[in-house]
C-alpha atoms as a printed R data frame, in Angstrom:
    type eleno elety resid chain resno       x       y       z
1   ATOM     1    CA   MET     A     1  -1.182 -30.606 -71.627
2   ATOM     2    CA   LEU     A     2  -4.485 -31.730 -70.786
3   ATOM     3    CA   VAL     A     3  -7.581 -30.298 -72.237
4   ATOM     4    CA   THR     A     4 -11.462 -31.227 -71.641
5   ATOM     5    CA   LEU     A     5 -12.995 -31.255 -74.805
6   ATOM     6    CA   HIS     A     6 -16.468 -29.828 -75.389
7   ATOM     7    CA   THR     A     7 -17.921 -32.161 -77.729
8   ATOM     8    CA   PRO     A     8 -19.264 -35.967 -77.717
9   ATOM     9    CA   TYR     A     9 -17.219 -39.124 -79.274
10  ATOM    10    CA   VAL     A    10 -16.935 -39.166 -82.875
11  ATOM    11    CA   ASP     A    11 -15.647 -43.172 -82.834
12  ATOM    12    CA   THR     A    12 -17.700 -45.559 -81.017
13  ATOM    13    CA   SER     A    13 -14.615 -48.808 -81.358
14  ATOM    14    CA   ALA     A    14 -11.127 -49.741 -82.345
15  ATOM    15    CA   ALA     A    15 -12.796 -51.869 -85.244
16  ATOM    16    CA   GLU     A    16 -13.598 -48.410 -86.933
17  ATOM    17    CA   LEU     A    17 -10.161 -46.655 -86.821
18  ATOM    18    CA   SER     A    18  -8.101 -46.589 -90.010
19  ATOM    19    CA   LEU     A    19  -4.716 -45.049 -91.051
20  ATOM    20    CA   ALA     A    20  -4.312 -42.339 -93.612
21  ATOM    21    CA   LEU     A    21  -1.025 -40.905 -94.847
22  ATOM    22    CA   ASP     A    22  -0.714 -37.486 -96.387
23  ATOM    23    CA   ASP     A    23  -4.676 -36.925 -95.463
24  ATOM    24    CA   VAL     A    24  -5.892 -33.249 -95.415
25  ATOM    25    CA   GLU     A    25  -5.907 -31.603 -92.406
26  ATOM    26    CA   ARG     A    26  -9.254 -32.506 -90.754
27  ATOM    27    CA   PRO     A    27 -10.957 -29.831 -88.405
28  ATOM    28    CA   ALA     A    28  -9.194 -30.489 -84.943
29  ATOM    29    CA   LEU     A    29 -11.150 -29.884 -81.365
30  ATOM    30    CA   HIS     A    30  -7.728 -28.827 -79.935
31  ATOM    31    CA   VAL     A    31  -4.269 -28.619 -81.599
32  ATOM    32    CA   LEU     A    32  -0.922 -28.211 -80.166
33  ATOM    33    CA   ASP     A    33   2.412 -26.796 -82.309
34  ATOM    34    CA   LEU     A    34   5.838 -27.606 -81.414
35  ATOM    35    CA   ASP     A    35   8.827 -26.023 -82.725
36  ATOM    36    CA   LEU     A    36  11.572 -29.198 -82.061
37  ATOM    37    CA   PRO     A    37  15.473 -29.382 -83.158
38  ATOM    38    CA   GLY     A    38  16.345 -29.388 -86.531
39  ATOM    39    CA   ALA     A    39  13.630 -26.996 -88.145
40  ATOM    40    CA   VAL     A    40  11.114 -29.238 -87.396
41  ATOM    41    CA   ARG     A    41   7.896 -28.271 -86.532
42  ATOM    42    CA   LEU     A    42   5.011 -30.764 -85.193
43  ATOM    43    CA   ARG     A    43   1.499 -30.235 -84.853
44  ATOM    44    CA   LEU     A    44  -0.351 -32.609 -82.613
45  ATOM    45    CA   ARG     A    45  -4.258 -32.237 -83.675
46  ATOM    46    CA   LEU     A    46  -7.243 -34.083 -81.740
47  ATOM    47    CA   LEU     A    47  -9.636 -35.128 -83.876
48  ATOM    48    CA   GLY     A    48 -12.960 -36.089 -81.876
49  ATOM    49    CA   ALA     A    49 -11.767 -39.703 -80.144
50  ATOM    50    CA   SER     A    50  -9.191 -39.639 -82.784
51  ATOM    51    CA   HIS     A    51  -5.750 -37.901 -83.842
52  ATOM    52    CA   GLN     A    52  -4.098 -36.261 -87.020
53  ATOM    53    CA   VAL     A    53   0.039 -35.515 -86.728
54  ATOM    54    CA   VAL     A    54   1.393 -33.081 -89.118
55  ATOM    55    CA   VAL     A    55   5.070 -33.252 -89.626
56  ATOM    56    CA   ARG     A    56   7.206 -30.667 -91.625
57  ATOM    57    CA   ALA     A    57  11.143 -30.804 -91.661
58  ATOM    58    CA   PRO     A    58  13.265 -29.240 -93.897
59  ATOM    59    CA   GLY     A    59  12.555 -31.094 -97.526
60  ATOM    60    CA   SER     A    60   9.382 -33.149 -96.452
61  ATOM    61    CA   THR     A    61   6.080 -33.020 -94.823
62  ATOM    62    CA   LEU     A    62   4.384 -36.162 -93.433
63  ATOM    63    CA   THR     A    63   0.612 -36.117 -92.195
64  ATOM    64    CA   GLU     A    64  -0.539 -39.003 -90.143
65  ATOM    65    CA   THR     A    65  -4.593 -39.660 -89.135
66  ATOM    66    CA   VAL     A    66  -5.933 -42.445 -87.148
67  ATOM    67    CA   ALA     A    67  -9.439 -42.168 -87.278
68  ATOM    68    CA   CYS     A    68 -13.128 -43.379 -88.261
69  ATOM    69    CA   LEU     A    69 -12.588 -41.547 -92.110
70  ATOM    70    CA   PRO     A    70 -15.694 -41.421 -94.473
71  ATOM    71    CA   GLY     A    71 -15.088 -43.384 -97.313
72  ATOM    72    CA   ARG     A    72 -12.522 -45.371 -96.380
73  ATOM    73    CA   ASN     A    73 -13.176 -49.275 -94.752
74  ATOM    74    CA   PRO     A    74 -11.907 -49.540 -91.318
75  ATOM    75    CA   ALA     A    75  -8.692 -51.332 -90.755
76  ATOM    76    CA   LEU     A    76  -6.197 -50.038 -88.668
77  ATOM    77    CA   PRO     A    77  -2.981 -52.193 -89.503
78  ATOM    78    CA   GLU     A    78  -1.101 -53.460 -86.916
79  ATOM    79    CA   THR     A    79   2.567 -52.265 -88.632
80  ATOM    80    CA   LEU     A    80   3.249 -50.661 -91.388
81  ATOM    81    CA   HIS     A    81   6.809 -49.896 -92.110
82  ATOM    82    CA   ASP     A    82   7.740 -47.738 -95.588
83  ATOM    83    CA   GLU     A    83  11.711 -47.979 -95.358
84  ATOM    84    CA   HIS     A    84  12.101 -45.982 -98.674
85  ATOM    85    CA   ALA     A    85  10.037 -42.905 -96.751
86  ATOM    86    CA   GLY     A    86  11.507 -43.969 -93.093
87  ATOM    87    CA   TYR     A    87   8.297 -44.190 -91.739
88  ATOM    88    CA   ARG     A    88   7.192 -47.251 -89.308
89  ATOM    89    CA   PHE     A    89   3.373 -47.300 -87.545
90  ATOM    90    CA   THR     A    90   2.440 -49.918 -85.053
91  ATOM    91    CA   ALA     A    91  -1.212 -50.451 -83.258
92  ATOM    92    CA   THR     A    92  -2.057 -52.536 -80.224
93  ATOM    93    CA   VAL     A    93  -5.411 -52.885 -79.055
94  ATOM    94    CA   LEU     A    94  -5.685 -53.649 -75.358
95  ATOM    95    CA   ARG     A    95  -8.957 -55.005 -73.730
96  ATOM    96    CA   PRO     A    96  -8.258 -54.864 -69.951
97  ATOM    97    CA   GLU     A    97  -9.357 -56.672 -67.145
98  ATOM    98    CA   GLY     A    98 -11.500 -55.620 -64.415
99  ATOM    99    CA   HIS     A    99 -10.350 -52.077 -63.470
100 ATOM   100    CA   GLY     A   100  -7.768 -52.192 -66.006
101 ATOM   101    CA   LEU     A   101  -8.794 -49.511 -68.329
102 ATOM   102    CA   ARG     A   102  -9.463 -47.153 -65.637
103 ATOM   103    CA   ASP     A   103  -6.266 -47.643 -64.038
104 ATOM   104    CA   ARG     A   104  -4.299 -47.244 -67.482
105 ATOM   105    CA   VAL     A   105  -6.155 -44.093 -68.432
106 ATOM   106    CA   ALA     A   106  -5.770 -42.589 -64.673
107 ATOM   107    CA   ALA     A   107  -2.023 -42.950 -65.158
108 ATOM   108    CA   LEU     A   108  -1.686 -41.707 -68.838
109 ATOM   109    CA   ARG     A   109  -3.469 -38.480 -67.348
110 ATOM   110    CA   ALA     A   110  -1.262 -38.274 -64.440
111 ATOM   111    CA   ASP     A   111   2.122 -38.889 -66.512
112 ATOM   112    CA   LEU     A   112   1.099 -36.599 -69.575
113 ATOM   113    CA   ALA     A   113  -0.963 -33.704 -67.676
114 ATOM   114    CA   ASP     A   114   1.834 -31.350 -67.263
115 ATOM   115    CA   ASP     A   115   4.466 -32.472 -70.194
116 ATOM   116    CA   PRO     A   116   5.145 -29.690 -72.583
117 ATOM   117    CA   TYR     A   117   5.625 -32.464 -75.653
118 ATOM   118    CA   ALA     A   118   1.889 -33.854 -74.770
119 ATOM   119    CA   LEU     A   119  -1.770 -33.667 -75.429
120 ATOM   120    CA   VAL     A   120  -4.695 -35.072 -74.084
121 ATOM   121    CA   GLY     A   121  -8.362 -34.478 -74.847
122 ATOM   122    CA   VAL     A   122 -10.602 -35.797 -71.777
123 ATOM   123    CA   PHE     A   123 -14.111 -36.019 -73.268
124 ATOM   124    CA   PRO     A   124 -17.509 -35.184 -71.547
125 ATOM   125    CA   GLY     A   125 -19.071 -37.513 -69.190
126 ATOM   126    CA   ASP     A   126 -16.676 -40.181 -68.443
127 ATOM   127    CA   VAL     A   127 -13.304 -39.580 -67.377
128 ATOM   128    CA   ASP     A   128 -11.629 -42.364 -69.234
129 ATOM   129    CA   ALA     A   129 -12.675 -41.170 -72.629
130 ATOM   130    CA   VAL     A   130  -9.298 -39.520 -73.376
131 ATOM   131    CA   THR     A   131  -7.324 -39.308 -76.507
132 ATOM   132    CA   ALA     A   132  -3.670 -38.492 -76.109
133 ATOM   133    CA   LEU     A   133  -0.638 -37.870 -77.955
134 ATOM   134    CA   SER     A   134   3.274 -37.688 -76.702
135 ATOM   135    CA   VAL     A   135   6.250 -37.233 -78.797
136 ATOM   136    CA   ARG     A   136   9.815 -37.178 -77.447
137 ATOM   137    CA   PRO     A   137  11.387 -33.704 -78.966
138 ATOM   138    CA   ASP     A   138  15.393 -35.003 -79.134
139 ATOM   139    CA   PRO     A   139  15.601 -38.384 -79.876
140 ATOM   140    CA   PRO     A   140  19.279 -39.713 -79.784
141 ATOM   141    CA   ASP     A   141  19.081 -41.662 -83.007
142 ATOM   142    CA   GLY     A   142  17.868 -38.304 -84.740
143 ATOM   143    CA   ALA     A   143  14.088 -40.162 -85.661
144 ATOM   144    CA   LEU     A   144  11.186 -38.647 -84.530
145 ATOM   145    CA   ARG     A   145   9.074 -40.739 -81.856
146 ATOM   146    CA   TRP     A   146   5.599 -40.579 -81.104
147 ATOM   147    CA   ARG     A   147   2.689 -42.535 -79.017
148 ATOM   148    CA   THR     A   148  -1.069 -42.089 -79.115
149 ATOM   149    CA   TRP     A   149  -3.629 -43.576 -76.888
150 ATOM   150    CA   HIS     A   150  -7.425 -43.691 -77.774
151 ATOM   151    CA   ALA     A   151  -9.531 -44.449 -74.618
152 ATOM   152    CA   TYR     A   152 -13.104 -46.138 -75.451
153 ATOM   153    CA   PRO     A   153 -14.801 -46.976 -71.895
154 ATOM   154    CA   GLN     A   154 -18.037 -48.147 -73.825
155 ATOM   155    CA   THR     A   155 -16.472 -51.177 -75.632
156 ATOM   156    CA   ASN     A   156 -13.600 -51.426 -72.818
157 ATOM   157    CA   GLU     A   157 -10.777 -50.784 -75.523
158 ATOM   158    CA   LEU     A   158  -7.532 -49.030 -75.830
159 ATOM   159    CA   VAL     A   159  -5.717 -48.397 -78.724
160 ATOM   160    CA   LEU     A   160  -2.015 -47.770 -78.935
161 ATOM   161    CA   THR     A   161   0.130 -46.179 -81.613
162 ATOM   162    CA   GLU     A   162   3.424 -45.977 -81.915
163 ATOM   163    CA   THR     A   163   5.201 -43.937 -84.733
164 ATOM   164    CA   VAL     A   164   9.404 -43.639 -85.525
165 ATOM   165    CA   VAL     A   165   9.977 -40.858 -88.955
166 ATOM   166    CA   ALA     A   166  13.662 -41.203 -89.995
167 ATOM   167    CA   LEU     A   167  14.479 -37.489 -90.194
168 ATOM   168    CA   ARG     A   168  16.847 -37.099 -93.418
């Protein structure tokens, strides 16, 4: 689902992002609620140029927030693995050369615009200013997976994250 947002950026660069788990639900610009197999409810939330994913499964709840978070030092880990909780997170910051960011964002928008399990928020003033989230609804191994993209055209950065959560 492609949505046009009516608010300016909140985040300014990849260096200002941090990861919080089990954070409170923050005010969202747009929300996509999904019912997945196994009584799993997933909420994809756009927060400024950031995201929040809320997973509610039988016996557990998880909230992942990647954003500029007040009172928290910016530090987006490249990897975070909590085997006990069944949670794995990876983040990569790309700085494409030439028109690389524009090309990647155009492809992302085209790939996810009509996907019922994706949410793409486009910010005003620059077609390359997007935040996108995408989940695979029925993975073969029973683990829930989602990916996110945060594009910052003003700093020529694209932040990619991937999360895997083992559902028990």
